[in-house]
Structure formats: C-alpha cells, structure tokens
N, C-alpha and C positions, 0 to 999 in steps of 0.2 A: 094264671092270667096271661094272655098273649102279649108279648112285647110289641110296642108300637111299631118298631122297625120290621116286625114279621107280618104286620097287616098287609094283605095283598095290594090294596090301593096305595098305601104309603110306600111299599117296596117298589111298585111299578113307577111311582113318581120319582123316587130316588134314581132308579135306572134311567128314566127319561132325562132327568136333570144332568146325570153324569154323561150320558151320550151327547147332550147338547153342549156341555163344556168341552168334550173331546172335539166335536165338530168345529167349535169356534177357535180352539187353540191349535188344532192339528197343523194347519198350514205354517204356523210360526215355528214349529219344532220338527218339520220335515217328516221323514218316515217313522221316526222313533215312536211317536204317539200312536200311529195307526197300526203298527206292527205288534201283534202278539206273535212274535216270530215263530214261523213254522220251522220244520227241520232244515229247509234250505236258506232261511233268513231272507227270502225274496218274496215280495208280494206285488200284485197288480191291481190297479183300480182303472175302471173303464168309464169314460164319459161320452155323452152324445147329446147334442143340442141342435135345434132347428137353425138353419142359416139361409132361409128362403127370403127373397126380397118381396116387398108388397107390390101389388098391381100398380103400375105407373112408375115404379122405381127405375132409375137409369141403369143400363147395362152397357158393356163396351160396344156392342154392335146394334143396340136397339134400346127400347124400354120394355119393362115387364108387362106383357099383354095377358099372359095366363100362366098358371102353375100346373104343369103336366105331372110333376112329381117333386116333392119337397127336397131341398138341399140340406146337407148335414155338415156339421163341424164336430168331429169325433176323434177320439184318440185314447191313449193309455198313459198311466203314470206308473213307472216302475219304482218300487221302494225296496231298498236294501242297504248295503254299506254306503255310507256317504249320503249326499243329498239326492233327492228324487230326480228322476229323468222323465221328461214328458215328450211324447210323440203325438203330433196332431196333424190331421188331414182334413182339408176343407174343400167342399164342392164348389170352388170358385175358379175364375180364370187366373188370378194371380194376387199375391199380397207382397208389396214391395216397399222399399225405403222405410220411411217412418212407420208405415203400417205394419211391416214385418217386425220392426224393433218393438213396437208397443204390444203386438200380439204376444211375442215371446216374454216380454216383461210382465204382462198381466197374468199369463198362465203360470209363469214362474212364481209370482207372488201367491197365487192361489194354491200352488203345490208346495210352497215352502222351500224353494230352490233358487238357483241362479239362472239368469236368462241364457247363459252359455249351455245349460243342460236342458234346454227346450228347443225342439225342432218343430217348425211349423211349415207345412207344405200345402200346396193346392194340387188338385187333380187336373186343372186347366180346362174344364168344360167351358164352352163359349157362350151358351145361353145361361150365364151365371155372372155374379158380380166380380168387380175388380176393386181392390183396396190399396190406396196409396195416399195416406193422410197428408204427407208433405206436398206431393204434386197437386192434390186437390186444393190445399190451402194457398199454394202459390198461384194457381190459375184463378182462384176466387179473388185474390188480391187485385188482379187486373180485370175483373169482371167477367171471367170465363167460367161458367158453372151451369149446372142443371142437366148435364149429360155425363155419361161414362161412370162417374163415381157417386156412391151413396154412402158417405162417411158416417151418417147417423145410423144406418143399418149395421155397419161394421162395429160400431161401438156397442150396439145392442147385443150383437152376437158375442162380443168379448165379455159383456156382463153375464150373459147366459152361460158361456163356457167356464168362466171363473167360478160361478156359483155351482155348476155341475161338478167341477173338480173338488170344491169344498165338500159337497155332499157325497162324493164317491170315495174319498180317502178313508173314512171310517169303515167302509165296506170292502176294502181291498182284500183280495183272496190270495192265499199262498200259491206260489209257483214252485213246482217240484221238477218239472221237465220242460224242455222246448222240443218242438217238432220242426224239422227243416225239410222242405220238399220243393220240387220243381218239376215242371212239365212243359212240353211244347204247346204253343197256341197256334193252331193252323188257320191260315187264310184271314188274318187280321192285319198284321203289321207289314209295311213295305217302306222302303226308303223314298223320301220325297224328291230327292235330287237326282235327276237323270242326266248322266254325263254323256257328252258326245265324243267322237273320235279324238278331238283335240284336248280332251281332259277338262273341258269347261261344261258348266251346266247348260244343257240344251232345252230342258223342260223341268218344271216343278210339278210333281204329282201331288196335287193338293189332297187334303183329307177326303173330300168328295171330288172324284174325277170322272167326268163324262166322256172325255176323249178316249175311244177304245184303243188307239195306238199307244197312248201314254200308259193306260192301264195294263197293256200287254207287256210292257217292259219288265225285266226280271225284278224280283223282290229287292235286290240289292242288299247292302249291309244292314242287318237288323240284329237284335237279340231276341230270338224266338221264344225264350223261356219266361214263364210266369213263376215267380218264387213265392213260397209261403213260409211264414214263421208262426207256429202255434204255441200257445202257452197252456200248460196242463197243471191242474191241481190233482195229483194222483192220476187216476184214469180219466178225469173229466177235462175236456178241452174247454177253456174259459175265454179265449180270445184268439183271433187270427189276424195277422198282418199279411197283405199280399202286395206284390210289386211287379209292374209290367210296363215296358217302355213303348209308348205310342201316344201321339196326339189322341185325345179321347172323344172327339166329336164326330158324329156321323153326318149331321146337317145342323145348321144353326142360322141365327140372324133374324128370326121372326118374333122374338120376344117370348117364346114358349119355354119357360124356365124348367130345366130338368137336369139330372146328373148324367145323362147320356148313357152310352152302352156300358162303361165301367160301373156306373151306379146301378144299372139293372142287374148286371152280373153279381155285384156285391149283395144286393137285396135277395136275389135268388139263392145264393149260398147261405145267407143267414136263415132264410125260410127253411131250407133243406136240412141245416145242421142245428138250428137253434142256438148258434154261437155268434156273438158279435164279430163283424168283419170290419177292418180298417184298411182301405186300399190306398196305395201310393203310386203315383205315376213316375216311372223311371226316366232315364235320360232319353226322352222321345222328341227332342227338338227337331231332328231331321227325319222323324218317323211318323207315318200316318196310315190310315186304312185305305188310301186311295186306289191301290191295285184291286181291292175287293169291295169297293164302295163307290157307287155312282151318285150318292146323295139322296136316293129315294127313301122316304120315311119307312117303308116296309123292310129296309135293310138294317135298321137299327137293332131290332131284336135278334136278327141273324148274327150280327157281330157280338151282341151280348151273350148269346148262347155259346159261341165259339170261345169267348173269354171265360165264361163260367165253366165250360168243360175243362179248360186248362187248369182253372183254380181247383176244381174237384179232383183232377188227376194229380195235381201237386200235393194235395192233402193225403191222397191215397199212397203217394210215394214216400211219405215222410219217414225220416229216421229220427228216433227219439233219443234225447240226451238228458241225463240228469243234470240239474243246474242248481247253483247256489249263489248267494250274493257275492261270494268271494271270486267267482269267475264271470262276473258281469262288470264291465267298465265302460267309461265314457271319456272320449277325447274330443277336444275342439281345437281349431286352429283358425286364427284371423288371417285373412289374406287381402292384399290390395290388388284388385283386378285392374289391368291396364286399360285405360279409357280409350274409346274409339278416336281415331284421327280423321274419320270421315265427316265429322261435325265439328264446328267451332263454337265455343261457348257464347261469344257475343252474337253470332247469327241466330242461335237457338233462343237466346234471351229476347232478341228483337221480335221473333215470331210470337212469343208469349205476350209481349206488350202491344202487339199490333192489332188494334180493334177492327181493322179491315179484313183480317183473317177469320176463318170460321172458328166457332167455339171448339169444334173437334180438333182442328189443327193446333189451336193454342193449348188445349189440355194435353195433347200428345207431346207437344214441345215442352210442356211443364214437366212431364215425366222424364224427358231427356235431360232437361236443365238440372233438375234435382240430383240426378245421378252424376252428371258431370261435376257439379259442385261437391258432391260427396267425394269423388275421386280427387279433386283439387285439395280438399281438406284432409285427405288420407283417412277417410272414414271406412273401415274395413268391412268385409263380409265374413261371417263366421261359418266355417265348415265343421261338420261333426261326424263322429263315428261311434256307434254303439257296438260293443262286443258282448255277445251272448254265448259264452262257451266257445264252440267252434265256429260260430257265425259272426260275420261283420256286416253292419248296416251303415252305409254311407248316406249322409244328409248334405245335399249339394244345391247350389242356387240355379236360378234361371232356366231357360229352355235349352238344356244341355244336349249336345249331340251324342248319339248312342255310342260313338267310339270311346268316349270317356268311361262309360259303363263297361264296355268290353275290355278296356285296358285295366280297369280295377279288378275284374275277375281274373285276368291273366297275371296280375301281380301275385295273387295267392291261389294258384290253380288247384290246390288240394283242399281249399276252404270254401265255405258257403259265403258268398258275397252278394248282398242285395243293395240296390241303389234307389234312393228317393231323390228325385230332382224337383224343380219348381219350388225351391225354398224361397229365399229372397228373390223376388221377381224383377228387381231393379235393372239388372243388365240386359234383360230380354234374352234374345238368342245368344248362345255361346258356342261358336263353331270351333272346329279344329283349325290349326294354322293354315293348312293347305286349302281349306274351304274358302278362305277369304281371297285366294287367287282364282278359284274356280267360278266365282260369281254365284248367282242365284239369290232368291228372295231372302233366305235366312241370314245372309251376311251383308245385306245392303245397309246403308246408313240408317234407314228408317226402322230396321229390324234388330240390329246387333249394336250394343253400346260399348263393346269391348274391342280390343285390337287383337291381331293374330298372336301376339306374345302371351295371350291368356293361356294357351295350351301348356307352356312350360310352367307357369305359375300353378295351374291346377294339378298337373301331373305330379309335381313336387309335393304339393299339399296332400294329395291322395296317397302317395307312397308313405308319407309321414304318418297319416292317420291310420293306415292299414298296418303300419310298422313292417312294410315290405322291404325286401332286399333292394339296395340301390344298384341297379344294373343299367348299362347303357340303354337308352330308350329310343326306339325307332319312332320318328314323327307319326302321329296318328293320321290315318287316312291315306298313307302312302301305299302304292301298289306293291 
C-alpha cells in the first residue's frame, strides 16, 4: 500500500507548503534560509518592478503626458557571509532625504538586513519622478502641493520592490565567478563647464546644446569608460551591473516618460544577452552629452547605440575571477557634509511659507530647507563600498563631479573601481573645491547645497572606504 506521503498530490502540497514557509520567514533570517550553499557560499537574487508614473502624475519638469517606455526599479541581493547586501537602481531623477532613508529601510527589511547594507541610486532621467517624502510633507504643510512630487507613487513602488525581494530570495542562484570589464564610450560624454582664459566658467554646455561654438569646445575632463561587473553561476552569466558617468538625458520636459538613452542601451543589452542588466549613473554631475547632442529626438537612439556598444565591448573585455563569500565585504561610513553658506535657513523658510511665491518656488525651497535642517541636526549621509574580490564599487550621494570618480580610481590604480553616484539626492550638486570659485550653474546657490569644504570630507571618506594608502592629496580640478 502506498504511503500517504508518497502520494503525488500530497507530496506536491507538502513541497508547496514548505516553499511558502521559506518565503515568509526568509527575510527575517537573512541569507541563511535562502542558501543551500554552493561551493562559493555566495548567492545572488535579482528583482525588477515597474516604477512608471500614471498619466497626470507630477514630474519635476512637467506632468506625465505619455509613457514612451516604462521605468524600472531593479537590483540585486547578494547573500553570503553576514547579512545580505542590496544594490538598487531606479529610473527616477532623484531620491533624497526621508525618501532615501525609507527606501533603504524598506528594502533592508525585505532582504533581512540592515539599512547600512542597502545602496539605493537613481539614474537621473529627467522625464521621470523625484522622491523626497520630507520635502513633500513640509511643502504640503504650507499648502504647496500638486506638482513635482508624487509620494503615493513612491510608496507603491516601495511595496512592489519589497514584495519582489521577498519572492526573489528563495530563488537566489549560486555565484562562482565575477567578470570585470571596461571599454571606452565614444562621442557621448563631455564636460559641461567651459572655462575661459581667466579660469572662470564662460559657458555651460547643457546636456542638449544647440550653440555650435559651445559644442565645438573640447570634451574636457571626463571618465570615458563604461565598467561592467558580471556574476556567473559556472559558465552561465546571471546578472550584469554597468556604470557610466554622464547626465543621462537627451531631451526632456514635455512629460513623455522614458528611461532615456541609458535605458534604451540597457534594454538592448538584455535583449542581446538574455541576462538582466542593472545600470548605475557614475559621478556625472558636471558631465553631459552636450558636445554630441543638439536635443533633437532622433539623436536619442544614436547616443543609446554608442553607450550600448561600450557596454558590449566591456563584457567582451572581461577578466573572470573565482569568488566566494569570504572575499566579499561591505563597508559603510557616515559623513556630515558641510552645508552651503550661499543660503540662510531663515530666508529659505520664509520662501516655503510665503503664499505669494509660486508653488514650484516653495517646493524647491522645501527641499533646501529639509537639507539645511538635516545638517543643523547633524543627520549624516551614508557612503558605502562593496568589495567583490579584486573589485571595489563605491556608492556615493548627489550629483557628484567626475573628478571624485577619477580620484577614486587613482587611489587604487591596480584595482577595478566603479562608482555609483546619485545616491541620497539631498545635497544636489557636489562640486570640487575649486569649482565654487570658478562659477557656473552647478555650484550656484540654487544648485549645490554644500560648501567647498565638501571635497576634503569626501576624499577622506573615499580613501577610508577603499582602504587606500593615505598620501598627500592634490586638490581636485587643479591644473
């Protein structure tokens, strides 16, 4: 007589029940539940959810008029020794202040880890949402709402992402190797700040630049490399991370929601390889496509093709390295960024409260006021570094100037160093010390909420995270 437990329907029911129990309790026990440890003791779970606003939803530069291509919130969870590590990239303009904190906390709870081990970044597309729960709440308190922020959408995306992580953890795949690659991207990035003979900014080369004389200026200081990090289960590539430093928009402002040329390039690589791709914007605060982009719609796919080619060549150049949980580590460091002296807190607060000002002026002032209050309360920003064998991946805040990325690479010249910027968006642009003397849009009071002393704070923190030798440092951006 067949034992009851051997009956196929009963056996399948037991399996389903056990799987559901694992799904429910996995986040509370971190990686240990999900890992039937492979040889390396390292596993990867991938998650991907929709982050597209509804028609009519407010955006930073307009409202949502159409959906050209959906936006994504996607990332990976690494499971190994210690608590899980989460890397998340969102097709939005920015996530700052309370928005960034809550994103990290919610994803951490879903993955069964601490918020310090969660990195959340945006790619900074401009026909895309902006999340700042604290600034939105402050502005609403004074009757300024209905534009720029859609906090309800952000909370829906958080729910979806948390649920996706729950569902992904039991299906985490073993990671046996990482592949590290890099390649030049031709005719995409150029420096936005054009200096005159006196060393001051004489023109800003916007991401879309129609003036032929400004476009004709040299590329200037950029990082021309796109970097790729692949994860392998044996010979099978299971996920790819890519990093490239530039403002990602070709044209924007009409409410046609889309992930712009990095999103097109990412999708094309996924279609070509069948492998999930997660893209991060590097330190592109002073970098854009302006030399090679006049803002015409037909130029968007051209920029996408150039970036995609670089991504493809980066994968083809990969060096593969065996990896195990024992040579994967995570470091974080809290820093207090020095607040701007170009604005005074009482003046900014007055704008928020002034009903004669436009709603847009008051909401932007609310973002400034929240940040200034954070600085006053000594509420830090968290910087992070993931080490994957010979590779280091830095997770940094704001619209960071490319000089910080170049400096990080120079600190470990024999190592693979990638940078994801646009983490906590609260400080907005973060220039080099000399940039605040040179002028230009990026370091104006409306654009940068930190002071020139930020350079020393960040360089010290980056050296610490990379565990780089402490050497005398030449100020960034000096000739």
